[in-house]
C-alpha positions, 0 to 999 in steps of 0.5 A, a space after each residue: 057224254 064225257 067219260 069224266 061224267 061217269 068217272 070210276 069214283 062217281 060210279 063207286 059213290 053211286 054204288 055205296 050210299 050210307 044210311 039207306 032207308 027212311 027213319 021211323 020218326 024223323 023231325 023233317 022229311 023231304 021228297 024231291 023229283 026231277 021232272 026231266 029224268 024222273 029221279 026221286 030222292 027222299 031224305 029224313 033228318 033228326 036234329 039235336 041242338 041244330 045238328 043232324 044226329 040221324 038221317 035216312 035216304 031213299 034214292 031212286 035216281 040216276 048214277 049222278 043223283 046217287 053219287 051226290 046222295 052218297 056224298 051227302 049221306 057220308 057227311 050229313 051227321 053233325 051238319 047244321 042246316 046252314 052247312 047243308 044250305 051252304 054246300 047246296 048253294 056252292 054245289 049249284 054255283 059250281 054246276 053253273 060255272 060260277 064258283 069252285 067245288 065246295 070245300 069242307 065237309 062236302 069236298 067230294 062234290 068236286 067229283 061231280 064237277 063234269 056235270 056242269 057241262 050238262 045243264 039238263 043233269 044239274 037238277 038230278 045231281 042237286 036232288 039230294 042236297 035240295 031234299 036235305 036242306 028242305 028236310 032240315 028246314 022242316 025239322 027246325 020249324 017243327 022243333 021251334 013250334 014245339 018250343 025246343 029251340 
């Protein structure tokens, strides 16, 4: 495998994930598993006025999944469900070679650009963002059902 795949920055990110630990009463929770490698990530979010005000994560993933989780959790507070979805979609497009690295809040995903040459690794790299999108959608639905939105 390419040394770029596990660059020093990717390994630094993987070793330093903020907001580790699940929340007591999240508005939304999602658990995702990569069937290929067995990586697992669980993400909790609390929303207020459509923005993430609290988040927690329980990562049990490879270095690439953990690096992605680190980038997510460094910038998730204040993000909206739409921003999370846009970042996930831009990240997915980058991995497929269909677009540039995401910009804005989640610009650090560029450090995972080398993953595009390893399609079996795409799922584990995307786990955290897939879970965050699903958790935020669940949180929004829960708030809507309670009449809070």
